[in-house]
N, C-alpha and C positions, 0 to 999 in steps of 0.2 A: 444114308440120307439123314441130314440134320432134322431135329424136331422143328415143326412148323412154327411153334410159338417162340422159338429162339432166333428166328430170322428177323433182322432189322432193316428198315429202309435207310437210305443215306441221311434223311432228315432226322430220323430217330437217333441214329448213331452220332450225328453231329451235336444233337441236343444233349445227349448223355455226356459227350466229350466236353462240351461247353460247361455243363454243370460241374463236372469233375474239376476242370481247370479253375473255374471261379471259386469253387469251394476250397481248393487246395492253395491257391495263390490270390487271396483277396486284396493283398496290399504288399507290393514288392518294390524295392529300389534297384534300379539298373543304371549303371554308368557305362556310357559308350559314346561313339562318334556318330553324328547325324549323317545319313546318306539317303539318296533318292528322295529328296525333299520335294513335296508337292503342295501347292497352295491353291486349291480350287476356289471358284467364286463364292462358294458357301461360307468361306471363312474358316473351315476346318484345316488342320495340318495333318498330312500323312507323310511318313518317312520310316526309315529303318535305323535302329541302333545297332552298331556293329563294333566288333573288335577284330583282331587279326585272324580269328578262326571261325566266327559265326556272326549271324545277324538275326534280329527279331523285328517284325513289323510293328509299327506304333501308330496310334491315332490320338490326336489332341483336338477335341471338338471346340467349336467357336466360343461358347460361353466361358470356357476356362482358358482358351488361348489368349483371350483379351487381357488376362492378368499377368502375362509374362513380363519380366523386367528386362528382357534382352530380345534381340531379333535373331531367331534361329537361322543358321546358314549351313551350307554343306561343309562338313569337316569339323563343326563345332563340337567340342566334348562337353557332354551334359550329364546330369543325374536326374533320372525320371522316376516318378512315383506313380503307381497305378495298379491295375488288376489284369490278370491274364484271362482272356476269353477266347471264344472261337467264332469266327464269322461263318455262320452255318451255310450261307448260300454258296460259298466256295470251298468250305472245309479247310479254311486257313486260320491258324491260331495267331493272335495278335495281342498287343498290350494297349489297353485303353488308359490314357494318362489322366491323372488329376492335377499334377504339378510338374514343372520342369525348370531347372535352373542350371546355369553354367557350372561345370564340375568344380573348378577351383573355388569360386565364391560359395558354392553349395556346401563345401566342407567347412568353410569359415562360418557360414550361416548356421550350420548344425552345432558347431562349437559355441557360437554366440548364444543360441537358444538354450543350450544345456547349462551354460554358466549363468545366464539370466535366471533360469528356473531355480538353480541352486541358491543364488543370492537372495532371490525373492522369498524362498522358503525360510531363510534365516531371518527374514524381517528387515533386511538391509534397505529395502525400498519403501518401507511403510510410511504413510503420510504422517503418522503420529510423531515420528522422530525428526521431521523436517523443521528447520529453524526459520523463524520469520526474518525477512529482510528489513533493514532499517528504512524508515520513511525518508530520511534525508541523510544519505551517506556522505561523509566528509572526504574519505579517501578510498579509491577503488584500485585494486591490483588486477591487471589483465595478463594471464599466462597464455602466450601465443607466440607465433613466429614474428620476429622483428621485421622481416622483409616482405611479409604478405600485405594484402589490402585490408585484412581483418582489423588490425589495430587502427588503421587510418579511418575506417568506417565507424568504429566504436568511439574514437576520440571526437570525430566530427559530430556525431549525434549528441554526445554528452555536452560538448561546447555549445551546441545550438539550444539544447533544452535547459541546461542548468550550469552556467559557466563557473559557479562557485566550487564545484566538486573537483578534487584533485585525482588525476589518473596517472598510475605508474605502470609501465610495461615491465613485466618479468619475462625475459626471452627464454623460450624453450623450443626444442624441436617438436613438430607436430606429426611426424611421419617417420617410419623406420623402426628397426628392431630395438633400438635403445631409447626411443622417444618416451615410452610409458614410464620407464625408470627415472628419466630426467624430469618429466612432468610431476611425478609423485614426490621426488625430492624437493623440488622448488615449491610445490604446494605445501608440504609440511613445514618448510622453513618460513614461508609467508604466514602460515597460521600461528606458528609459535611466537613470532616476533610481536604479535598484537598490534601491529601498525595499521592494519587495514580494516575497514568496516565490511567490505565484500570482496570475495575472490571470484574472478571470472575465468573459466576455461573456454577458449574460443579457437575455432578453426573453420576454414571454408569447406565447401562441399567436396565430395569425392566418392569413390567406390567403397564398398565394405572393407576391402583390403587397405585402402588409403586411410580410412578412419580407425583401423584396428588398434592403434595405440590407446584409444579411449575406451576400448573394450577389455582392458587389462584388469584382472581380478584384484591385484594389489592396489591399483590406482582407485578402483571403485571403493575398496575398503578405506583407503586414506581419505577420500572425499567424505564418506559417511562419518569418519572419526573427527573431522575438523570442528573446532569450536567457532570459527568464523563462518558465516553463511557463504555457501558456494553456489554460483550460477553456472550452468553448463550450456554453452551455445556452440555446439559442434555440428557442422554440416548444414544442409538445407533443411527446409521444413519437414520433408518426408524422411530424413535420416534420423535414426534413433540409435544411441550408443548406451553402454552401461553407465557411463558417467552422467548421462541425462537422468537415468532412474535414481542414481545414488545422490545426486545434487539436491539442494533445497529448492531450486527452481530450474526448470528446463525452458530455454528460450528457443524458438524455431530457427533463428538466425542470429549472428553476432550483433547486427544492427538492432534487431528486436530486443536483445538483452539490454542494450544501452537505453532503449525507450522505456523498458520496464524498471530500470534501476533508479531513475531520478524523476522528479516531477517536472512538469512544464513550467518554466519561469514565469511566462505570461499568465498562466492559470493561478500560480501562487500569488502574483501581484494583485490579481483580481480579488482573490480571497482576502488579502491584507486590507485592501480598500473597503471590502464589505465589513470586515471586523472593525475598522476605524469608524465607519458610519454607524454601526451598531453601538459602539462605545459612546460616540457623541450623543446618540439618541438617549441612551440610558443615563448619561450624565445630565442632559437637559431635563429629563423627566424628574430625576432626583432633585435638581435645583428648583424646579417648579413646585414640587411638593413641599420643600422647605420654605419657600417664599409664602405659600398659602398658609402654612402653619404659623409663620411670623405675622401675617396679616390678621389671622384669627386671634393670636395672642395680644396684638395691639388693641383690637376691639374689646377684648375682655379686660384690658388694663384700665380703661377710662372710668368705669363706675366705681372703682375700688380705691383704697388708699394708695397714693402715688408711690411712696417710698418702697413699701413691701412689694407692690406689683412690679415696679421698675426693676428691683433686684431679681425677682423671679423671672422677669422677661429677659434680663441680661443672662441669667443662668441658662434659660432655655435657648437663647441665641448661641451661647457657647456650646451647649450640648448638640444643638442642631448643626453647628459648624463641625464639631467633632464627628458626629454621625455621617455628615456629608463626606468628610475626608475618609472615614472608614469605608463607606460604600464605594467611593472612587478607588481607594486603594485595593479593595477586594476585587473589583472589576479589573483593575490594572494587573493585580497579581495573577488572576486567572488567565490573562492573555499574554503576560510577559514571556512565558516559556515558548509560546508559539511565535512571538514577534522578535524575540531576542536574536540578534545577529542579522536579521533581515528587515526589520522595520524600525530603524532608529528615528525616522521622521515622524511616524505616528506617536512615538513616545514623547518626542519633543513637544508636539502639538498638545498632547494630553497634559503635560506638565505646565505649559503656558495657560491652558484652560483652567487647570486647578488653581494656579496662582491668581488668575482673573476672578474666579468665583470667590476665593478667600478675601481678596480686596473688596469685592462687592458686598460680602457679608459684613465686613468691618465697617463699610460705609453705612449700611443699614443700622448697625448698632449705634454709630455716632448720630444718625438722624433721630433715632428713638430717644437718645439722651438729650438731644437738643430741644425736643418738644415736651420733655417730662417736667413736672412741677419743680423738681429739685434744681433743674437747670435755671428755671425762673427765679428761684430763691437765690441762686448764685449771682444773679444779675442785680441784687439789691432789694428784692421783695421779701416778704415774710408770709408765713402761713399761720393763721390763728386757729387753735384747736381748743375745744371745751374739755372739761375734766373727763368726759366720756370718751374722748378721742375723736369726736366728730369735727369736721372742718367747718369753720364759721364762714358762711357764704353771704348772708345779708345781716343787717343790723337787728332785724327782728329775731335772729337766732339766739341773742344773748340779752342779759338784763343788767341794769345798773348794779354795780357792786360785785358782779360775778368775776371769779378769777379765771384767767385764760393762759394758754401757753402759746408764745410767739416763736415759731421756728424760723431762724435766720441761717445764713450761709455757714457760720462757724459755731452754731450751738442753739440753745433755747433760752427764752426769757419768760419769767413768771410776771404777768401784768394783771391789773384790776381795772375793770371798766368803771370810769368815773362819770362819763357823760356821753350821750349820743348826739352827734352833730349832724345837721342836715348836709346834703351834697352841696358842694361849692357851685355858685351860679356859673 
């Protein structure tokens, strides 16, 4: 008779077996063919994985079954990951899955993840080594199939957004065993020639196998080694390839790459108009300040000696004109690099405005000269000054016999006061 404490109930035995299975096989990969597939209303999946000699029951519960990238069917060959356990109620052992993928793509996916981890550890994907893209590229090279819709989509977007950019197609195969080598060779040639501002790798969507050329290790290293910025636009938004990680910019689609590469022409024109208005305002303010300074100088001129004050005012007018030109030139120099090649009309307007302001300042100088005492002397009058240099304004300012200086248009005369005469009737 067996010992009483060694006798187990079915529940106890199944519990021990379950613990043993789960402890020994916490995470296993099994490749097999789906059979006896059941899809109850609960959303769980129940099936067997089988080969030519055996089978194992499997369960993929709803929360995780919703993440499948394919539709399981009878006869589909898959790779399943999960843990072995025991369904205690029936005493049946089964595999509870965490993930499942089609067998062929699963192998590619594992190879992709392993290579991605390797290159990432080397720092090939680090953000610090990414090159900035030019704000206004002049010439863009697109490496893609010449017969697909990708190049038409890219050209269409670029022409709509920024017609000034040049686009060149560098035809390459985008699928097949030799595609990666051809793409790498053409990429390195385009980078060495120095002709392009940006290089774009582009392809439409597809399966992991279809996009495998862009997961080539040598191609990823060539992208990272390029001196020219590289944009990767491979597949759809949810597709990621090693070229996306190695490139300086990853675009979700080829059309999105074109959107990211160039500015919108309408927005750029709006910015140019705003810069023109800003320049006009700054120029008007500078001119207003110079005019105010000229007005104040004119008011200070009146109570002082005409000749010295007029010369000083002329000097100030010249300096004011020079400073005005310097200020305008500084503003123009600061904006010239942004407007060069795209804003010839605002430059013409600024030059016309500058010429107008120069002529206006010259007119002011002539007006000041016209009302100065020296201009009056030039018309046949004279200015009498005493020995002290003060100007004789009335007859009471001088005495009989006093020597005076008469300033006329071509020199000075020494005169002596002989007699004071009354005003003519």
